[in-house]
N, CA, C and O atoms as CSV, one atom per row, in Angstrom:
chain,resi,resn,atom,element,x,y,z
A,1,MET,N,N,17.540,2.393,17.849
A,1,MET,CA,C,16.360,1.369,18.003
A,1,MET,C,C,14.657,0.870,17.485
A,1,MET,O,O,14.037,0.103,16.748
A,2,MET,N,N,14.483,2.156,18.688
A,2,MET,CA,C,13.191,2.352,18.836
A,2,MET,C,C,12.683,3.270,17.597
A,2,MET,O,O,11.559,3.759,17.484
A,3,ARG,N,N,13.791,3.393,16.674
A,3,ARG,CA,C,13.349,4.130,15.662
A,3,ARG,C,C,12.931,2.827,14.154
A,3,ARG,O,O,11.960,2.564,13.445
A,4,ASN,N,N,13.839,2.524,14.262
A,4,ASN,CA,C,14.165,1.198,13.692
A,4,ASN,C,C,12.821,0.188,13.718
A,4,ASN,O,O,12.254,-0.139,12.676
A,5,LYS,N,N,12.445,-0.201,14.866
A,5,LYS,CA,C,11.224,-0.897,15.585
A,5,LYS,C,C,9.974,-0.186,15.233
A,5,LYS,O,O,8.942,-0.789,15.530
A,6,GLY,N,N,9.845,0.992,14.649
A,6,GLY,CA,C,8.707,2.050,14.139
A,6,GLY,C,C,8.640,1.418,12.705
A,6,GLY,O,O,7.695,0.832,12.177
A,7,TRP,N,N,9.865,1.683,12.224
A,7,TRP,CA,C,9.757,2.034,10.532
A,7,TRP,C,C,8.996,0.307,10.286
A,7,TRP,O,O,8.024,0.130,9.552
A,8,ALA,N,N,9.651,-0.751,11.026
A,8,ALA,CA,C,9.691,-1.904,10.895
A,8,ALA,C,C,8.449,-2.624,10.746
A,8,ALA,O,O,8.102,-3.563,10.029
A,9,MET,N,N,7.702,-1.708,11.887
A,9,MET,CA,C,5.960,-1.853,12.487
A,9,MET,C,C,4.849,-1.061,11.495
A,9,MET,O,O,3.620,-1.006,11.468
A,10,GLU,N,N,5.901,-0.499,10.724
A,10,GLU,CA,C,4.746,0.486,9.813
A,10,GLU,C,C,4.770,0.326,8.896
A,10,GLU,O,O,3.801,0.472,8.152
A,11,PHE,N,N,5.886,-0.042,8.554
A,11,PHE,CA,C,6.669,-0.769,6.935
A,11,PHE,C,C,5.449,-2.859,7.467
A,11,PHE,O,O,4.320,-2.938,6.983
A,12,LEU,N,N,5.851,-3.806,8.153
A,12,LEU,CA,C,5.207,-4.605,8.293
A,12,LEU,C,C,3.203,-3.990,8.071
A,12,LEU,O,O,2.403,-4.531,7.308
A,13,MET,N,N,2.897,-2.765,9.005
A,13,MET,CA,C,1.524,-2.846,8.489
A,13,MET,C,C,0.774,-2.799,7.030
A,13,MET,O,O,-0.081,-3.407,6.386
A,14,ALA,N,N,1.787,-1.510,6.921
A,14,ALA,CA,C,1.091,-1.003,5.342
A,14,ALA,C,C,1.662,-2.581,4.616
A,14,ALA,O,O,0.769,-2.843,3.810
A,15,PHE,N,N,2.244,-3.207,4.575
A,15,PHE,CA,C,2.445,-4.942,3.654
A,15,PHE,C,C,1.413,-5.633,3.948
A,15,PHE,O,O,1.246,-6.625,3.237
A,16,PHE,N,N,0.280,-5.353,5.164
A,16,PHE,CA,C,-0.332,-6.745,5.274
A,16,PHE,C,C,-1.664,-5.392,5.053
A,16,PHE,O,O,-1.190,-5.394,3.917
A,17,VAL,N,N,-2.237,-4.846,5.047
A,17,VAL,CA,C,-2.946,-4.050,4.486
A,17,VAL,C,C,-2.995,-4.184,2.523
A,17,VAL,O,O,-3.886,-4.379,1.696
A,18,CYS,N,N,-1.778,-3.993,2.482
A,18,CYS,CA,C,-1.769,-3.866,0.932
A,18,CYS,C,C,-1.824,-5.326,0.188
A,18,CYS,O,O,-2.197,-5.539,-0.966
A,19,SER,N,N,-1.454,-6.073,0.947
A,19,SER,CA,C,-1.066,-7.406,0.803
A,19,SER,C,C,-3.103,-8.033,0.578
A,19,SER,O,O,-3.657,-8.593,-0.368
A,20,THR,N,N,-3.585,-7.613,1.818
A,20,THR,CA,C,-5.324,-8.046,1.799
A,20,THR,C,C,-5.786,-7.268,0.542
A,20,THR,O,O,-6.202,-7.803,-0.486
A,21,CYS,N,N,-5.647,-5.804,0.776
A,21,CYS,CA,C,-6.222,-5.205,-0.498
A,21,CYS,C,C,-6.117,-5.913,-1.813
A,21,CYS,O,O,-7.088,-6.390,-2.401
A,22,ILE,N,N,-4.503,-5.965,-2.368
A,22,ILE,CA,C,-4.601,-7.458,-3.334
A,22,ILE,C,C,-5.667,-8.523,-3.578
A,22,ILE,O,O,-6.544,-8.896,-4.356
A,23,SER,N,N,-4.955,-8.813,-2.264
A,23,SER,CA,C,-5.673,-10.309,-2.628
A,23,SER,C,C,-6.999,-9.547,-3.065
A,23,SER,O,O,-7.036,-9.089,-4.207
A,24,PHE,N,N,-8.224,-9.366,-2.111
A,24,PHE,CA,C,-9.393,-8.909,-2.409
A,24,PHE,C,C,-9.866,-8.387,-3.500
A,24,PHE,O,O,-11.081,-8.319,-3.685
A,25,LEU,N,N,-8.401,-7.654,-4.954
A,25,LEU,CA,C,-8.516,-7.090,-6.108
A,25,LEU,C,C,-8.525,-8.298,-6.814
A,25,LEU,O,O,-9.402,-8.749,-7.551
A,26,GLU,N,N,-7.560,-8.714,-6.532
A,26,GLU,CA,C,-7.151,-10.050,-7.955
A,26,GLU,C,C,-8.534,-10.947,-7.551
A,26,GLU,O,O,-9.199,-11.631,-8.329
A,27,GLY,N,N,-8.751,-10.752,-6.202
A,27,GLY,CA,C,-10.200,-12.208,-6.161
A,27,GLY,C,C,-11.811,-11.378,-7.362
A,27,GLY,O,O,-12.527,-12.021,-8.129
A,28,VAL,N,N,-11.882,-9.783,-7.057
A,28,VAL,CA,C,-12.922,-9.568,-7.603
A,28,VAL,C,C,-12.723,-9.359,-8.713
A,28,VAL,O,O,-13.646,-9.724,-9.441
A,29,ILE,N,N,-11.425,-8.660,-9.477
A,29,ILE,CA,C,-11.689,-8.590,-10.938
A,29,ILE,C,C,-11.103,-9.697,-11.851
A,29,ILE,O,O,-11.252,-9.600,-13.069
A,30,GLY,N,N,-10.263,-11.029,-11.156
A,30,GLY,CA,C,-10.322,-12.311,-11.971
A,30,GLY,C,C,-11.992,-12.931,-11.698
A,30,GLY,O,O,-12.293,-13.603,-12.684
A,31,MET,N,N,-13.326,-12.898,-10.504
A,31,MET,CA,C,-14.303,-12.710,-11.068
A,31,MET,C,C,-14.824,-12.331,-12.689
A,31,MET,O,O,-14.979,-12.866,-13.787
A,32,VAL,N,N,-14.944,-11.246,-12.114
A,32,VAL,CA,C,-15.688,-9.967,-13.331
A,32,VAL,C,C,-14.754,-10.458,-14.903
A,32,VAL,O,O,-15.454,-10.803,-15.855
A,33,PHE,N,N,-13.828,-10.458,-15.008
A,33,PHE,CA,C,-13.102,-9.964,-16.183
A,33,PHE,C,C,-12.016,-11.436,-16.442
A,33,PHE,O,O,-11.649,-11.404,-17.617
A,34,PHE,N,N,-11.544,-12.417,-15.857
A,34,PHE,CA,C,-11.332,-13.848,-16.059
A,34,PHE,C,C,-12.309,-15.170,-14.747
A,34,PHE,O,O,-12.101,-15.676,-13.645
A,35,PRO,N,N,-13.347,-15.179,-15.799
A,35,PRO,CA,C,-14.444,-15.811,-14.983
A,35,PRO,C,C,-14.119,-17.478,-14.783
A,35,PRO,O,O,-14.289,-18.154,-13.769
A,36,ALA,N,N,-13.448,-18.003,-16.468
A,36,ALA,CA,C,-13.373,-19.057,-16.261
A,36,ALA,C,C,-11.885,-19.687,-15.642
A,36,ALA,O,O,-11.784,-20.890,-15.401
A,37,GLU,N,N,-10.489,-18.510,-15.366
A,37,GLU,CA,C,-9.365,-18.927,-15.075
A,37,GLU,C,C,-9.887,-19.654,-14.045
A,37,GLU,O,O,-10.975,-19.673,-13.470
A,38,LYS,N,N,-8.098,-20.688,-13.875
A,38,LYS,CA,C,-8.768,-21.082,-12.310
A,38,LYS,C,C,-7.103,-21.456,-12.274
A,38,LYS,O,O,-6.746,-22.365,-13.023
A,39,LEU,N,N,-6.312,-20.942,-11.625
A,39,LEU,CA,C,-5.457,-21.111,-10.639
A,39,LEU,C,C,-4.454,-21.642,-9.435
A,39,LEU,O,O,-4.712,-21.613,-8.231
A,40,GLY,N,N,-3.346,-22.092,-10.007
A,40,GLY,CA,C,-2.955,-23.163,-8.923
A,40,GLY,C,C,-2.437,-21.888,-7.795
A,40,GLY,O,O,-2.559,-20.675,-7.963
A,41,TYR,N,N,-1.775,-22.673,-6.514
A,41,TYR,CA,C,-1.458,-22.987,-5.838
A,41,TYR,C,C,-0.352,-21.299,-5.966
A,41,TYR,O,O,-0.321,-20.269,-5.292
A,42,ASP,N,N,0.117,-21.603,-6.722
A,42,ASP,CA,C,1.769,-20.517,-6.590
A,42,ASP,C,C,0.406,-19.217,-6.861
A,42,ASP,O,O,0.713,-18.234,-6.187
A,43,ALA,N,N,-0.851,-18.991,-7.577
A,43,ALA,CA,C,-1.072,-17.825,-7.496
A,43,ALA,C,C,-1.489,-16.865,-5.754
A,43,ALA,O,O,-1.713,-15.668,-5.576
A,44,PHE,N,N,-1.465,-17.491,-5.209
A,44,PHE,CA,C,-1.048,-16.881,-3.384
A,44,PHE,C,C,0.227,-16.021,-3.282
A,44,PHE,O,O,0.322,-15.167,-2.401
A,45,PHE,N,N,1.416,-16.290,-4.373
A,45,PHE,CA,C,1.993,-15.601,-3.940
A,45,PHE,C,C,2.413,-14.299,-3.857
A,45,PHE,O,O,2.933,-13.635,-2.960
A,46,SER,N,N,1.819,-13.905,-5.841
A,46,SER,CA,C,1.309,-12.545,-6.241
A,46,SER,C,C,0.796,-11.330,-5.338
A,46,SER,O,O,1.132,-10.160,-5.523
A,47,PRO,N,N,0.032,-11.726,-4.451
A,47,PRO,CA,C,-0.011,-10.311,-3.487
A,47,PRO,C,C,0.815,-10.376,-2.896
A,47,PRO,O,O,1.541,-9.403,-3.104
A,48,LEU,N,N,1.315,-11.217,-1.973
A,48,LEU,CA,C,2.892,-10.813,-1.105
A,48,LEU,C,C,3.488,-10.573,-2.107
A,48,LEU,O,O,2.564,-11.147,-2.683
A,49,LEU,N,N,4.091,-10.304,-2.846
A,49,LEU,CA,C,5.280,-10.136,-4.121
A,49,LEU,C,C,4.705,-8.215,-4.690
A,49,LEU,O,O,5.197,-7.088,-4.620
A,50,PHE,N,N,3.762,-8.679,-5.080
A,50,PHE,CA,C,3.243,-6.762,-4.903
A,50,PHE,C,C,2.935,-6.601,-3.658
A,50,PHE,O,O,3.755,-5.822,-3.171
A,51,GLY,N,N,2.357,-6.857,-3.075
A,51,GLY,CA,C,2.311,-5.906,-1.515
A,51,GLY,C,C,4.023,-6.151,-0.946
A,51,GLY,O,O,3.957,-6.428,0.252
A,52,PHE,N,N,5.000,-6.139,-1.263
A,52,PHE,CA,C,5.938,-5.973,-0.870
A,52,PHE,C,C,6.921,-5.230,-1.315
A,52,PHE,O,O,7.770,-4.590,-0.695
A,53,PHE,N,N,6.656,-5.428,-2.968
A,53,PHE,CA,C,7.106,-4.480,-3.543
A,53,PHE,C,C,6.949,-3.286,-3.242
A,53,PHE,O,O,7.726,-2.384,-2.930
A,54,SER,N,N,5.034,-3.422,-3.459
A,54,SER,CA,C,4.632,-1.605,-3.485
A,54,SER,C,C,5.105,-0.932,-2.593
A,54,SER,O,O,5.704,0.104,-2.881
A,55,VAL,N,N,4.961,-1.342,-1.275
A,55,VAL,CA,C,5.542,-1.297,0.369
A,55,VAL,C,C,7.212,-0.298,-0.367
A,55,VAL,O,O,7.146,0.880,-0.716
A,56,ALA,N,N,8.056,-0.842,-0.413
A,56,ALA,CA,C,9.354,-0.942,-0.606
A,56,ALA,C,C,9.700,0.540,-1.748
A,56,ALA,O,O,10.604,1.314,-2.065
A,57,LEU,N,N,8.475,0.269,-1.987
A,57,LEU,CA,C,8.565,1.471,-3.225
A,57,LEU,C,C,7.890,2.481,-2.233
A,57,LEU,O,O,7.316,3.377,-2.852
A,58,GLY,N,N,7.813,2.572,-1.119
A,58,GLY,CA,C,7.279,3.743,-1.070
A,58,GLY,C,C,8.501,4.427,-0.490
A,58,GLY,O,O,8.647,5.649,-0.495
A,59,ALA,N,N,9.282,3.648,-0.043
A,59,ALA,CA,C,10.855,4.443,0.150
A,59,ALA,C,C,11.214,6.255,-0.192
A,59,ALA,O,O,11.801,7.168,0.388
A,60,VAL,N,N,10.711,6.127,-1.050
A,60,VAL,CA,C,10.617,7.291,-2.302
A,60,VAL,C,C,9.829,8.017,-1.033
A,60,VAL,O,O,10.496,8.989,-0.679
A,61,THR,N,N,9.095,7.924,-0.543
A,61,THR,CA,C,8.408,9.070,0.828
A,61,THR,C,C,9.283,9.420,1.369
A,61,THR,O,O,9.122,10.615,1.614
A,62,LYS,N,N,10.547,8.929,1.876
A,62,LYS,CA,C,10.457,9.062,3.016
A,62,LYS,C,C,11.879,10.318,3.347
A,62,LYS,O,O,12.918,9.791,2.950
A,63,SER,N,N,11.994,10.898,3.586
A,63,SER,CA,C,13.109,11.964,4.178
A,63,SER,C,C,13.670,11.760,5.457
A,63,SER,O,O,12.959,11.103,6.218
A,64,LYS,N,N,15.020,12.241,6.004
A,64,LYS,CA,C,15.226,12.594,7.507
A,64,LYS,C,C,15.308,14.354,7.482
A,64,LYS,O,O,16.077,15.108,8.078
A,65,ARG,N,N,14.386,14.590,6.705
A,65,ARG,CA,C,13.631,16.440,7.309
A,65,ARG,C,C,12.541,16.172,7.062
A,65,ARG,O,O,12.106,15.228,6.402
A,66,GLU,N,N,12.015,16.989,7.578
A,66,GLU,CA,C,10.145,17.401,7.685
A,66,GLU,C,C,9.682,17.764,6.291
A,66,GLU,O,O,10.383,18.670,5.841
A,67,LEU,N,N,8.628,17.317,5.360
A,67,LEU,CA,C,8.117,17.825,4.237
A,67,LEU,C,C,7.154,18.592,4.166
A,67,LEU,O,O,6.142,18.563,4.867
A,68,SER,N,N,7.439,19.396,3.231
A,68,SER,CA,C,6.377,20.729,3.201
A,68,SER,C,C,5.109,19.040,2.735
A,68,SER,O,O,5.244,17.819,2.664
A,69,VAL,N,N,3.866,20.182,2.519
A,69,VAL,CA,C,2.532,18.836,2.179
A,69,VAL,C,C,2.892,18.808,0.506
A,69,VAL,O,O,2.972,17.814,-0.216
A,70,LYS,N,N,3.055,20.051,0.193
A,70,LYS,CA,C,3.506,19.356,-1.650
A,70,LYS,C,C,4.443,18.849,-1.465
A,70,LYS,O,O,4.598,18.529,-2.643
A,71,GLU,N,N,5.604,18.303,-0.815
A,71,GLU,CA,C,6.500,17.075,-1.379
A,71,GLU,C,C,6.498,15.732,-1.153
A,71,GLU,O,O,7.135,14.732,-1.486
A,72,ILE,N,N,4.926,16.257,-0.006
A,72,ILE,CA,C,4.931,14.668,0.634
A,72,ILE,C,C,3.409,14.870,-0.610
A,72,ILE,O,O,2.693,14.632,0.362
A,73,LEU,N,N,2.892,14.973,-1.198
A,73,LEU,CA,C,2.311,15.111,-1.565
A,73,LEU,C,C,2.609,14.631,-2.999
A,73,LEU,O,O,1.969,13.689,-3.467
A,74,PHE,N,N,3.938,15.502,-3.976
A,74,PHE,CA,C,4.829,14.605,-5.188
A,74,PHE,C,C,4.863,13.542,-5.187
A,74,PHE,O,O,4.510,12.708,-6.021
A,75,ARG,N,N,5.469,13.442,-3.863
A,75,ARG,CA,C,6.279,12.021,-3.195
A,75,ARG,C,C,5.275,10.668,-3.361
A,75,ARG,O,O,5.312,9.547,-3.868
A,76,GLN,N,N,4.242,11.632,-2.500
A,76,GLN,CA,C,3.213,9.762,-3.210
A,76,GLN,C,C,2.594,9.829,-4.591
A,76,GLN,O,O,2.045,8.926,-5.222
A,77,ALA,N,N,2.817,11.186,-4.947
A,77,ALA,CA,C,2.683,10.615,-6.701
A,77,ALA,C,C,3.435,10.182,-7.004
A,77,ALA,O,O,3.138,9.465,-7.959
A,78,VAL,N,N,4.617,10.130,-6.717
A,78,VAL,CA,C,6.177,9.565,-7.923
A,78,VAL,C,C,5.754,8.104,-6.950
A,78,VAL,O,O,6.230,7.075,-7.429
A,79,HIS,N,N,5.084,7.951,-5.908
A,79,HIS,CA,C,5.180,6.517,-5.273
A,79,HIS,C,C,4.044,6.038,-5.923
A,79,HIS,O,O,4.479,4.988,-6.396
A,80,LEU,N,N,3.202,6.093,-6.165
A,80,LEU,CA,C,1.503,5.448,-6.464
A,80,LEU,C,C,2.289,5.140,-7.945
A,80,LEU,O,O,2.293,3.966,-8.314
A,81,PHE,N,N,2.901,6.076,-8.734
A,81,PHE,CA,C,3.339,6.025,-10.190
A,81,PHE,C,C,3.922,4.733,-10.940
A,81,PHE,O,O,3.638,4.072,-11.939
A,82,LEU,N,N,5.354,4.723,-9.438
A,82,LEU,CA,C,5.772,3.616,-9.522
A,82,LEU,C,C,5.078,2.358,-8.980
A,82,LEU,O,O,5.685,1.513,-9.638
A,83,ILE,N,N,4.524,1.915,-8.494
A,83,ILE,CA,C,3.787,1.132,-8.238
A,83,ILE,C,C,2.901,0.922,-9.895
A,83,ILE,O,O,2.954,-0.133,-10.526
A,84,GLU,N,N,2.458,1.635,-10.165
A,84,GLU,CA,C,1.364,0.934,-11.491
A,84,GLU,C,C,2.382,0.968,-12.497
A,84,GLU,O,O,1.882,0.763,-13.603
A,85,LEU,N,N,3.633,1.152,-12.536
A,85,LEU,CA,C,4.716,0.648,-13.676
A,85,LEU,C,C,5.424,-0.161,-13.582
A,85,LEU,O,O,6.170,-0.702,-14.398
A,86,MET,N,N,5.096,-0.429,-11.724
A,86,MET,CA,C,5.397,-1.986,-11.328
A,86,MET,C,C,4.832,-3.482,-11.688
A,86,MET,O,O,5.347,-4.532,-12.072
A,87,ILE,N,N,3.441,-3.016,-11.348
A,87,ILE,CA,C,1.597,-3.554,-11.859
A,87,ILE,C,C,2.345,-4.066,-13.490
A,87,ILE,O,O,3.049,-5.006,-13.858
A,88,PHE,N,N,1.525,-2.466,-14.355
A,88,PHE,CA,C,1.611,-3.230,-15.458
A,88,PHE,C,C,3.631,-3.446,-16.347
A,88,PHE,O,O,4.038,-3.874,-17.428
A,89,GLY,N,N,4.041,-3.085,-15.577
A,89,GLY,CA,C,5.419,-3.877,-16.351
A,89,GLY,C,C,5.780,-4.825,-15.915
A,89,GLY,O,O,6.790,-5.075,-16.572
A,90,VAL,N,N,5.579,-5.963,-14.858
A,90,VAL,CA,C,5.597,-7.115,-14.484
A,90,VAL,C,C,4.369,-7.633,-15.527
A,90,VAL,O,O,4.759,-8.175,-16.561
A,91,ASN,N,N,3.140,-7.520,-15.354
A,91,ASN,CA,C,2.293,-7.834,-16.258
A,91,ASN,C,C,2.258,-8.351,-18.119
A,91,ASN,O,O,1.795,-9.309,-18.739
A,92,TYR,N,N,3.076,-7.017,-18.497
A,92,TYR,CA,C,3.662,-6.707,-19.648
A,92,TYR,C,C,5.210,-7.828,-20.136
A,92,TYR,O,O,5.462,-8.249,-21.265
A,93,ALA,N,N,6.006,-8.059,-18.865
A,93,ALA,CA,C,7.384,-8.747,-19.318
A,93,ALA,C,C,6.511,-10.458,-18.640
A,93,ALA,O,O,6.949,-11.584,-18.877
A,94,ALA,N,N,5.377,-10.173,-17.890
A,94,ALA,CA,C,4.577,-11.858,-18.250
A,94,ALA,C,C,4.025,-12.448,-19.090
A,94,ALA,O,O,3.594,-13.547,-18.742
A,95,GLY,N,N,3.708,-11.899,-20.961
A,95,GLY,CA,C,3.527,-11.547,-21.795
A,95,GLY,C,C,1.788,-11.600,-21.964
A,95,GLY,O,O,1.020,-12.151,-22.753
A,96,LEU,N,N,1.616,-10.606,-20.626
A,96,LEU,CA,C,0.111,-10.715,-20.273
A,96,LEU,C,C,-0.642,-9.016,-21.195
A,96,LEU,O,O,0.022,-8.015,-20.923
A,97,LYS,N,N,-1.229,-8.896,-21.652
A,97,LYS,CA,C,-2.196,-7.873,-23.207
A,97,LYS,C,C,-3.469,-7.629,-22.205
A,97,LYS,O,O,-4.347,-8.448,-21.934
A,98,PHE,N,N,-3.365,-6.561,-21.824
A,98,PHE,CA,C,-5.150,-6.190,-21.405
A,98,PHE,C,C,-5.242,-4.621,-22.756
A,98,PHE,O,O,-4.391,-3.975,-23.367
A,99,GLY,N,N,-6.694,-4.602,-22.683
A,99,GLY,CA,C,-7.320,-4.257,-23.305
A,99,GLY,C,C,-8.364,-3.411,-22.600
A,99,GLY,O,O,-9.322,-3.771,-21.916
A,100,VAL,N,N,-7.684,-1.447,-23.142
A,100,VAL,CA,C,-8.193,-0.697,-22.303
A,100,VAL,C,C,-8.669,-1.133,-21.655
A,100,VAL,O,O,-7.925,-1.524,-20.756
A,101,VAL,N,N,-9.994,-1.441,-21.466
A,101,VAL,CA,C,-11.060,-1.622,-20.668
A,101,VAL,C,C,-10.531,-2.064,-18.918
A,101,VAL,O,O,-10.495,-1.460,-17.846
A,102,PHE,N,N,-10.355,-2.756,-19.157
A,102,PHE,CA,C,-9.176,-3.536,-18.500
A,102,PHE,C,C,-8.248,-2.861,-17.611
A,102,PHE,O,O,-8.228,-2.826,-16.380
A,103,SER,N,N,-7.196,-2.132,-18.800
A,103,SER,CA,C,-5.692,-1.312,-18.423
A,103,SER,C,C,-6.486,-0.057,-17.431
A,103,SER,O,O,-5.894,0.382,-16.445
A,104,VAL,N,N,-7.544,0.331,-17.724
A,104,VAL,CA,C,-7.973,1.266,-16.947
A,104,VAL,C,C,-8.147,0.833,-15.067
A,104,VAL,O,O,-7.588,1.102,-14.004
A,105,VAL,N,N,-9.545,-0.161,-15.693
A,105,VAL,CA,C,-9.955,-0.609,-13.980
A,105,VAL,C,C,-8.755,-0.682,-13.416
A,105,VAL,O,O,-8.412,0.031,-12.473
A,106,LEU,N,N,-7.769,-1.880,-14.164
A,106,LEU,CA,C,-6.937,-1.971,-13.133
A,106,LEU,C,C,-5.485,-0.795,-12.566
A,106,LEU,O,O,-4.738,-0.979,-11.605
A,107,ALA,N,N,-5.475,0.620,-13.758
A,107,ALA,CA,C,-5.060,1.380,-12.786
A,107,ALA,C,C,-6.149,1.929,-11.821
A,107,ALA,O,O,-5.641,2.046,-10.705
A,108,VAL,N,N,-7.310,2.267,-11.826
A,108,VAL,CA,C,-7.811,2.608,-11.120
A,108,VAL,C,C,-7.778,1.932,-9.861
A,108,VAL,O,O,-7.697,2.606,-8.834
A,109,SER,N,N,-7.829,0.699,-9.812
A,109,SER,CA,C,-7.811,-0.306,-8.722
A,109,SER,C,C,-6.766,0.003,-7.840
A,109,SER,O,O,-6.856,0.362,-6.666
A,110,VAL,N,N,-5.674,-0.189,-8.585
A,110,VAL,CA,C,-4.071,-0.185,-8.090
A,110,VAL,C,C,-4.322,1.391,-7.148
A,110,VAL,O,O,-3.825,1.357,-6.022
A,111,ALA,N,N,-5.032,2.702,-7.532
A,111,ALA,CA,C,-5.178,3.765,-6.995
A,111,ALA,C,C,-5.613,3.931,-5.929
A,111,ALA,O,O,-5.110,4.491,-4.955
A,112,VAL,N,N,-7.391,3.045,-6.169
A,112,VAL,CA,C,-7.496,2.798,-4.905
A,112,VAL,C,C,-6.852,1.699,-3.940
A,112,VAL,O,O,-7.228,1.622,-2.770
A,113,ILE,N,N,-5.807,0.793,-4.493
A,113,ILE,CA,C,-5.966,0.432,-2.982
A,113,ILE,C,C,-4.838,1.116,-2.099
A,113,ILE,O,O,-4.831,1.084,-0.868
A,114,PHE,N,N,-3.811,1.789,-2.957
A,114,PHE,CA,C,-2.821,2.826,-2.819
A,114,PHE,C,C,-3.678,3.874,-1.591
A,114,PHE,O,O,-3.443,3.601,-0.414
A,115,VAL,N,N,-4.465,4.824,-1.831
A,115,VAL,CA,C,-5.076,5.349,-1.238
A,115,VAL,C,C,-6.284,4.701,0.091
A,115,VAL,O,O,-6.643,5.292,1.109
A,116,THR,N,N,-6.586,3.657,-0.275
A,116,THR,CA,C,-6.860,3.103,1.038
A,116,THR,C,C,-5.727,1.890,2.421
A,116,THR,O,O,-6.081,1.363,3.475
A,117,VAL,N,N,-4.412,1.893,1.713
A,117,VAL,CA,C,-3.390,1.848,2.505
A,117,VAL,C,C,-3.002,3.437,3.144
A,117,VAL,O,O,-3.058,3.573,4.366
A,118,TYR,N,N,-2.765,4.154,2.619
A,118,TYR,CA,C,-2.145,5.291,3.279
A,118,TYR,C,C,-4.088,5.885,4.323
A,118,TYR,O,O,-3.876,6.983,4.838
A,119,VAL,N,N,-5.218,5.525,4.549
A,119,VAL,CA,C,-5.656,5.982,4.644
A,119,VAL,C,C,-5.550,5.291,6.142
A,119,VAL,O,O,-5.717,6.008,7.129
A,120,VAL,N,N,-5.260,3.833,6.292
A,120,VAL,CA,C,-5.560,3.245,7.259
A,120,VAL,C,C,-3.955,3.482,7.794
A,120,VAL,O,O,-4.183,3.590,8.999
A,121,MET,N,N,-3.303,3.549,7.735
A,121,MET,CA,C,-2.245,3.724,8.215
A,121,MET,C,C,-2.378,5.374,8.908
A,121,MET,O,O,-1.915,5.687,10.005
A,122,TRP,N,N,-3.084,6.256,8.020
A,122,TRP,CA,C,-3.030,7.204,8.873
A,122,TRP,C,C,-4.177,7.440,9.963
A,122,TRP,O,O,-4.063,8.320,10.817
A,123,LEU,N,N,-5.646,6.326,9.853
A,123,LEU,CA,C,-6.502,6.341,11.380
A,123,LEU,C,C,-5.093,4.776,12.047
A,123,LEU,O,O,-5.008,4.122,13.086
A,124,ASN,N,N,-4.813,4.792,11.598
A,124,ASN,CA,C,-3.670,3.596,12.892
A,124,ASN,C,C,-2.995,4.913,13.672
A,124,ASN,O,O,-3.316,5.171,14.832
A,125,ASP,N,N,-2.179,5.597,13.044
A,125,ASP,CA,C,-1.152,6.609,13.694
A,125,ASP,C,C,-1.920,7.727,14.210
A,125,ASP,O,O,-1.294,8.587,14.829
A,126,ARG,N,N,-3.771,7.920,13.985
A,126,ARG,CA,C,-4.042,9.077,14.873
A,126,ARG,C,C,-4.451,8.610,15.897
A,126,ARG,O,O,-4.483,9.389,16.850
A,127,LYS,N,N,-4.964,7.055,16.146
A,127,LYS,CA,C,-5.425,6.299,17.424
A,127,LYS,C,C,-4.427,5.744,18.081
A,127,LYS,O,O,-4.699,5.055,19.065
A,128,SER,N,N,-3.002,5.935,17.657
A,128,SER,CA,C,-1.934,5.765,18.892
A,128,SER,C,C,-1.548,7.226,18.693
A,128,SER,O,O,-0.619,7.600,19.410
A,129,ALA,N,N,-2.039,8.067,17.919
A,129,ALA,CA,C,-1.314,9.572,18.778
A,129,ALA,C,C,-2.588,10.246,20.115
A,129,ALA,O,O,-2.227,10.742,21.183
A,130,ALA,N,N,-3.827,10.107,19.743
A,130,ALA,CA,C,-4.613,9.834,20.346
A,130,ALA,C,C,-3.979,9.211,21.928
A,130,ALA,O,O,-3.424,10.098,22.577
A,131,GLU,N,N,-3.996,7.991,22.521
A,131,GLU,CA,C,-3.514,7.327,23.115
A,131,GLU,C,C,-2.458,7.830,23.901
A,131,GLU,O,O,-2.483,7.949,25.126
A,132,PHE,N,N,-1.318,8.185,22.972
A,132,PHE,CA,C,0.318,9.304,23.586
A,132,PHE,C,C,-0.862,10.324,24.474
A,132,PHE,O,O,-1.147,10.046,25.639
A,133,ASN,N,N,-1.341,11.241,23.920
A,133,ASN,CA,C,-1.951,12.786,24.342
A,133,ASN,C,C,-3.076,11.438,25.926
A,133,ASN,O,O,-2.644,11.520,27.075
A,134,GLU,N,N,-3.886,10.793,25.752
A,134,GLU,CA,C,-4.492,10.456,26.721
A,134,GLU,C,C,-3.203,10.010,28.108
A,134,GLU,O,O,-3.234,10.232,29.319
A,135,ARG,N,N,-2.324,9.418,27.361
A,135,ARG,CA,C,-1.301,8.369,28.621
A,135,ARG,C,C,-1.204,9.785,29.321
A,135,ARG,O,O,-1.770,10.020,30.389
A,136,LEU,N,N,-0.345,10.823,28.546
A,136,LEU,CA,C,0.809,12.105,28.239
A,136,LEU,C,C,-0.329,12.937,29.814
A,136,LEU,O,O,-0.018,13.252,30.963
A,137,LYS,N,N,-1.680,13.007,29.011
A,137,LYS,CA,C,-2.677,14.300,30.285
A,137,LYS,C,C,-3.034,13.354,31.186
A,137,LYS,O,O,-3.764,13.930,31.992
A,138,GLU,N,N,-2.876,11.801,31.598
A,138,GLU,CA,C,-3.006,11.615,32.753
A,138,GLU,C,C,-1.743,11.580,33.559
A,138,GLU,O,O,-1.753,11.586,34.789
A,139,TYR,N,N,-0.357,11.533,32.629
A,139,TYR,CA,C,0.918,11.556,33.574
A,139,TYR,C,C,0.792,12.840,34.072
A,139,TYR,O,O,1.240,12.956,35.213
A,140,GLN,N,N,0.409,13.660,33.670
A,140,GLN,CA,C,0.343,15.613,34.021
A,140,GLN,C,C,-0.042,15.375,35.303
A,140,GLN,O,O,0.613,15.608,36.318
A,141,SER,N,N,-1.650,14.675,35.180
A,141,SER,CA,C,-2.072,15.190,36.332
A,141,SER,C,C,-1.590,14.578,37.294
A,141,SER,O,O,-1.406,15.294,38.278
A,142,ARG,N,N,-1.392,13.834,37.370
A,142,ARG,CA,C,-0.462,13.113,38.401
A,142,ARG,C,C,0.681,13.727,39.062
A,142,ARG,O,O,1.238,13.605,40.153
A,143,ILE,N,N,0.804,14.304,38.199
A,143,ILE,CA,C,2.031,15.343,39.354
A,143,ILE,C,C,1.970,16.927,39.006
A,143,ILE,O,O,2.671,17.724,39.630
C-alpha cells in the first residue's frame, strides 16, 4: 500500500510541475510566435493533457530491479524522445505545421521542461531523504 501511495505522490508531483512548466512555456511561445492569436477556455486543458501523458510516458523509466546509471540515462532519453514524438505528433495530427525555427524552439523547450521536472523531483527527493536521515539520527540518539 505504501509503495502505491509513494508512486501516486511521485506521479502527482511530476504532473503538477510538468503542467505548470507547460503552461508557462505555452504562454511565452504564444506571445513570441503567435501574438495575434486569442484562445478560448478549452486551451486551458492542453497543458493538463500534455502534462498527464508526458508523466504517463515516464513508465518507460520504471523497473522492478535496480538500474545502472547507463540504463537510467538511456530510459530517460527514450522518455524524452517519446514526449517529443507525442508533442510533434499531436500538433501534426491537428494540422499544425511549423517552420524549422519554431520546431527547434519547441523541441528545445520540451527538453528544458523535461530537465526541469527531473531537477525539481530530485530536489524534492533530496529534501525528503535529508529529513528522513535527520529523524533517524534523532531516533538513534535516543536509543
